[in-house]
C-alpha positions as CSV (number, residue, x, y, z in Angstrom):
1,X,131.4,-24.7,-0.7
2,X,128.5,-24.8,1.7
3,X,125.4,-22.6,0.9
4,X,122.5,-21.9,3.1
5,X,119.1,-23.2,2.1
6,X,115.8,-22.3,3.7
7,X,112.9,-24.8,3.7
8,X,109.4,-24.6,4.9
9,X,108.3,-27.9,6.5
10,X,105.7,-29.1,8.9
11,X,107.0,-28.6,12.5
12,X,106.2,-32.2,13.5
13,X,108.2,-33.5,10.6
14,X,111.2,-31.3,11.5
15,X,111.0,-32.4,15.1
16,X,110.9,-36.1,14.1
17,X,113.7,-35.6,11.6
18,X,115.9,-33.9,14.3
19,X,115.2,-36.7,16.7
20,X,116.1,-39.3,14.0
21,X,119.3,-37.5,13.0
22,X,120.3,-37.2,16.7
23,X,119.8,-40.9,17.1
24,X,122.1,-41.5,14.1
25,X,124.7,-39.0,15.5
26,X,124.5,-36.9,12.3
27,X,123.3,-33.3,11.8
28,X,120.0,-32.8,10.1
29,X,121.7,-30.7,7.5
30,X,124.1,-33.5,6.7
31,X,121.3,-36.0,6.6
32,X,119.4,-33.9,4.1
33,X,122.5,-33.3,2.0
34,X,123.2,-37.0,1.8
35,X,119.7,-37.7,0.8
36,X,119.8,-35.1,-2.0
37,X,123.1,-36.4,-3.1
38,X,121.6,-39.9,-3.5
39,X,118.7,-38.5,-5.4
40,X,120.8,-36.5,-7.9
41,X,123.6,-39.0,-8.4
42,X,123.4,-40.1,-12.0
43,X,124.9,-43.5,-11.3
44,X,122.1,-44.4,-9.0
45,X,119.2,-43.6,-11.3
46,X,117.0,-46.6,-11.9
47,X,118.5,-48.4,-8.9
48,X,116.1,-49.0,-6.1
49,X,117.6,-48.5,-2.6
50,X,115.8,-50.1,0.3
51,X,114.7,-47.8,3.1
52,X,117.1,-49.5,5.5
53,X,120.1,-48.9,3.2
54,X,118.9,-45.4,2.5
55,X,118.8,-44.6,6.2
56,X,122.4,-45.7,6.6
57,X,123.9,-43.7,3.8
58,X,126.4,-41.2,5.1
59,X,126.3,-42.5,8.7
60,X,129.8,-43.9,8.8
61,X,132.7,-41.5,8.2
62,X,135.9,-43.1,7.3
63,X,139.3,-41.5,7.3
64,X,140.8,-41.3,3.8
65,X,143.1,-44.2,3.6
66,X,144.9,-46.2,1.0
67,X,142.7,-49.3,1.2
68,X,144.3,-50.9,-1.8
69,X,147.7,-50.9,-0.1
70,X,146.2,-52.4,3.1
71,X,144.4,-55.0,1.1
72,X,147.6,-55.9,-0.8
73,X,149.4,-56.2,2.5
74,X,146.6,-58.4,3.8
75,X,146.8,-60.7,0.8
76,X,150.6,-60.9,0.9
77,X,150.5,-62.1,4.6
78,X,147.6,-64.5,3.9
79,X,149.4,-66.3,1.0
80,X,153.0,-66.4,2.3
């Protein structure tokens, strides 16, 4: 469920963030949501994420697919 959140930030930061998000073809809201998700994910606590990797989180959207089945088929063909 999406909920609206109001933030007060410096205008220049907002403008830069919008430009950055546009360059990554992602909405600013989604970019912030992904960032907060990484920050609050218990599995990632204590793990340092490089700025490059952090900037790429959530950029690629994959269709939900049974990758295990695809990988099994790949291995079956490879080792025939």
